[in-house]
N, C-alpha and C positions, 0 to 999 in steps of 0.2 A: 145532587152533592156526588159529589169523585168519590170514589168508596173504594178503601184500601187494607182490603185485611191485614189484623194481625194474629201470625203463632207466634203462642209463645212454643220454643223449644224445648222439652231434655234428654239434656245427650249424656252416655256414659264419653268418662273420662280415656278405656279406653281403642274403643274404636267409633261410635260416629261422631263424638268429639275431634280425634282427627279425623275421620272421613269429611268431614264440613271446614275443615283443616283444609287435610289437601288439595277441595274445590276452590277455596280462596286462594290460593295458593299454584296453583294450573291457571287461573282467571278465567276459571267459568260461570260465566255471564250464567244468577238464579237474582228470583222477586228476593230487592232490601229489606219485605214488609219484616222478615225470620226477628227474632230471642230472642237466643239462643243464652241456657240457660246451664252451664257444665256441673255435671254428678258425677260418682267417681261412678258408680254402679247400676244402671234398670233398676234393677233389686232396690233402691233406696230410694227408688218414688212410692212418694206415700200420693194414696190417692184426697190426702182437703191439696192437696201443690193442683194436683191438674182441679181441679175444683175452687178454687180461691184462680189458679188463670183467673177461671171463664168466670167466675165474679168481680173480678180484676177488670174485665171487658179486655181478655185475646178470645177473634174470634173463633180462633181454633187450636187446638195444644197438638202437640207432636212429640213423639218418647218414639225414643231411636236407642241401642246399646245392640252389641254383641251379638253376632250368628250363634246360635242354640249351640251347645256344645262350645263353645269359641270365648263363655265369662273370664275371666279373668279373677273371679270369686269362683267357679265353680258355676252354680247354680242361682246367679244373682239374675239372670234374662228370664227362666226357669221363673220365682216367684214371682215375676212385672208381670209372665204372660196370664197368670195363677188369676191375679190383684187385675192388668188390663182387662182382662176380661165381667169379670164381677164387673168392674165398672164404670162397660159401657152395658150393662144392660140399667147397673140405675142412673146414665145421665141420660141413655134413652127414655124414664116414666119422666124426667126430671121437664122431658120435652125436647133436649137440648138435639140438631140433628145429629147421625152417626156418623157425619163424613165433616165433623169438628171433630171430632174426633182419634187417632192415629199412632197404631204402631208400629212400627222397622225397624230389620234387622242391618242393620251400615257398622259395615269391616270397616276397619283405616284405609283400604283401597282406594274405597269406591265415594269418592266422589263425587265422580258423574255421579253416579243413582241417587246421593245424594241434596246434591244441583238440582237435577229431578224432581226425585222426588218432591222439595221446593215447591218447585212449579209449577207445578197437578195440580201440589194439593190449596194452590194458591188459585192460579184457574177453576178449583172448586167449587170452594172460599166467594170467586168474584161471584160466581153464579146464582149463590141461594142467596145472596147479605151478606146482613151483617148481625155478630148476631145480640138476642137482644136477655139474652139476661143480665148482665145489668143492667139494661133499662128496666126489668123485672123484678129485682130484687131491688134498685130504687124506689122502683110504688111501693112495692109491699113496705118499705120502712114508713110511706111517708101513708100508707095509712094507719097506720100501729100510732100514732099519733094521733 
């Protein structure tokens, strides 16, 4: 089997998404297995979005926002960080490896860093293998019938 990890990335509109765009327009090479979801602010990411991404088969989830202090909505990235720390604990308790969930700050001028981040996360996911969340949930669903 030729495993290609799927990464769902939630990127804030003002910094991280623009950084990803810069990576593309600069023709920087990064793994094509990322699925980007553009959001207005990292502070708007509900933990259920991340859990649903895993449930729907994502091998990894990446959350990127503005650097602390640079948020267009003043404190959105701080809100994101607080939620993320709680979500990390929850995901760990569910048996999902911590390497499958990542939070990074990317500015609009950091296209190179975005490309490196995607490649690094892809390499990590290739080492730990496919996610088991979707298969586990499908099995639990069959047991209840």
